C-alpha positions, -999 to 999 in steps of 0.1 A, spaced: 550 247 -65 524 234 -90 546 203 -96 548 197 -59 510 199 -55 505 176 -85 529 151 -70 512 151 -36 478 146 -52 491 117 -72 507 102 -41 475 104 -21 456 88 -49 480 59 -51 478 54 -13 440 55 -14 439 29 -42 464 8 -24 444 9 8 411 1 -9 425 -29 -26 441 -42 6 409 -36 25 389 -57 0 416 -84 0 418 -85 38 380 -83 44 366 -118 54 340 -133 31 308 -137 51 286 -166 39 263 -191 55 282 -223 62 263 -242 90 227 -237 100 218 -235 137 207 -268 153 177 -268 177 187 -289 207 158 -284 231 130 -291 234 128 -325 217 102 -333 191 68 -343 206 70 -320 236 35 -310 248 24 -279 267 -9 -274 285 -10 -236 289 -29 -221 318 -37 -185 326 -26 -188 362 9 -196 350 10 -167 324 43 -152 335 60 -185 342 85 -201 317 68 -225 293 100 -237 277 137 -227 273 147 -232 236 184 -240 231 204 -244 199 239 -248 185 253 -217 168 251 -209 132 283 -205 112 286 -175 89 324 -181 83 334 -151 104 331 -133 137 297 -116 131 267 -106 152 239 -131 147 202 -126 156 184 -158 165 146 -160 165 124 -189 176 94 -194 153 63 -216 154 36 -223 129 8 -248 126 18 -282 115 19 -285 77 18 -248 70 55 -248 61 61 -216 81 41 -195 57 27 -175 87 53 -180 115 49 -164 149 82 -153 166 81 -163 203 116 -151 212 147 -134 198 183 -130 211 215 -117 197 246 -139 196 232 -162 223 222 -199 222 190 -199 243 158 -180 249 132 -184 276 95 -183 264 67 -176 288 33 -193 289 16 -160 279 39 -155 249 34 -191 237 -3 -188 242 -7 -156 222 12 -171 193 -10 -202 193 -42 -181 193 -28 -159 166 -24 -191 145 -61 -198 150 -57 -226 176 -89 -235 195 -87 -226 232 -86 -256 255 -80 -280 226 -46 -296 218 -31 -286 184 0 -296 166 27 -270 158 62 -269 144 91 -249 158 125 -238 143 152 -213 149 162 -187 123 197 -171 122 203 -138 105 233 -115 101 235 -82 82 215 -83 49 221 -120 43 192 -144 39 184 -163 71 195 -198 78 170 -222 95 175 -250 120 159 -284 120 122 -284 126 106 -301 156 69 -309 163 53 -297 195 17 -298 209 1 -267 224 -32 -265 244 -39 -228 246 -63 -210 268 -84 -179 267 -95 -156 295 -126 -145 275 -160 -158 286 -164 -194 274 -188 -198 245 -213 -224 232 -222 -226 195 -257 -235 183 -255 -252 150 -287 -267 135 -309 -272 105 -328 -240 113 -299 -217 105 -301 -206 69 -339 -200 70 -334 -180 101 -308 -155 88 -276 -173 97 -250 -184 71 -251 -222 70 -271 -251 84 -252 -274 108 -221 -253 107 -208 -246 142 -183 -219 131 -210 -196 116 -238 -204 140 -250 -181 167 -234 -183 201 -242 -183 238 -218 -169 264 -210 -177 300 -212 -150 326 -174 -150 331 -142 -169 327 -144 -204 341 -182 -202 345 -207 -228 332 -239 -206 329 -244 -198 292 -270 -174 277 -278 -159 244 -306 -152 218 -312 -173 187 -338 -167 160 -358 -197 147 -379 -190 116 -397 -222 122 -394 -255 140 -360 -271 137 -333 -293 152 -300 -281 168 -272 -290 191 -247 -272 213 -210 -274 208 -182 -262 230 -160 -252 200 -167 -237 166 -165 -272 152 -179 -306 160 -163 -311 193 -177 -310 228 -213 -316 217 -244 -316 238 -276 -332 226 -309 -342 241 -310 -358 275 -333 -385 288 -359 -360 301 -371 -326 288 -347 -297 296 -317 -320 301 -286 -325 280 -264 -355 271 -230 -353 253 -241 -384 233 -277 -373 229 -297 -369 197 -305 -336 182 -325 -311 203 -358 -299 188 -374 -264 188 -411 -271 181 -422 -236 170 -408 -204 154 -396 -177 177 -368 -155 189 -355 -175 219 -335 -167 249 -315 -199 255 -299 -207 289 -276 -236 294 -257 -251 324 -230 -274 312 -222 -287 347 -258 -296 356 -265 -306 319 -297 -285 317 -311 -260 293 -341 -237 290 -356 -219 260 -379 -189 263 -396 -173 233 -393 -136 234 -410 -107 215 -395 -73 223 -409 -38 227 -403 -4 243 -420 7 274 -420 39 296 -435 73 300 -415 84 270 -436 60 248 -472 59 238 -480 29 261 -464 45 291 -453 20 318 -482 -3 314 -481 -15 278 -451 -22 256 -450 -8 220 -440 -38 199 -407 -38 179 -401 -59 147 -373 -83 143 -350 -79 112 -334 -113 105 -309 -98 80 -296 -71 104 -303 -94 134 -318 -65 154 -352 -55 167 -364 -22 152 -391 4 157 -398 40 145 -418 58 171 -425 92 187 -409 97 221 -417 123 247 -388 146 257 -377 146 293 -392 112 300 -378 77 302 -380 43 285 -367 7 287 -368 -25 266 -389 -55 278 -399 -89 265 -434 -104 261 -451 -72 274 -443 -80 310 -415 -73 335 -400 -108 338 -373 -99 313 -364 -62 309 -333 -43 300 -321 -8 308 -288 11 305 -269 15 338 -242 40 331 -258 55 300 -231 40 278 -252 23 251 -248 -11 268 -278 -29 283 -282 -48 315 -311 -69 328 -331 -47 351 -308 -18 343 -316 19 347 -343 37 327 -331 53 295 -336 91 294 -350 108 263 -336 143 261 -359 158 234 -393 150 219 -393 137 184 -396 108 160 -369 82 166 -356 50 150 -348 26 179 -328 -6 176 -322 -34 200 -292 -57 193 -291 -90 212 -270 -109 186 -238 -107 207 -243 -128 238 -241 -109 271 -230 -78 251 -264 -63 244 -267 -29 228 -292 -4 215 -294 28 195 -319 57 196 -316 80 166 -337 111 160 -352 112 124 
């Protein structure tokens, strides 16, 4: 009996070895032979992307199949990157398995362009390719084509305010649009811009429609007007200015503001503002003051009611002419007013 068992074990071992050898011999060798070939679109294709067409097809990318020398499942991905970046930070805009085309929507293409730091509403050059991957093998890449994308944003349009005043006033660099303070329109597609900018002294400036020297607005022929080809605008005195611009009418207005708190929760009640102090490093107005519990307060500029802010909704966000802010308990408070983000004005009231 022992001999029979030993014989059976030996037989099974031989069969197993035989099968494994045959499996290895019969298994096809998978290796990259031919890369995919991108056939559409053609190089130079340009796309002006618009929010109203977000769900529509922007392009159908097509390609010839890759060859991995066997019948394998291949995952294809369409990638784009900024021209000259050599696909160091590619964005995938579509993927399919064992197919030769993918439809890409306007929204998908737009998100990829913005992720690659493209400027909204300005054409930018990109490159596109197709990658092919199977199993754990390294991907094979198609030919590269150049395309031009003009992306959009549904955020409020912005104006930048670069100038020679910036560094002395608490901003990073003089005449640098990207790091300069901004103005914001009241909504998408609107042309009424507003924001607050600190000028430590008299200085020159311009408006730009992008965080670079594009879409400039300089001084018009008369006071308060703008000209895209105009000279530098001039602020004649130091101050913390509310700036309002209409890029359709080509007009602007500057109003020096000095902020304070007012209300029956404050020492001046509703008649006299208690002055706050501007901190150019933190870019906020501050005050430490005693407040009366169970009473109310607001923020206002220049000790009058022309420009005042309250909190409608009690959510820490301020609105022009908004509701009075309730003070729950009496005490000494540190109060800040932050107008540095245009049309996104906030405040804090912290008990000491």
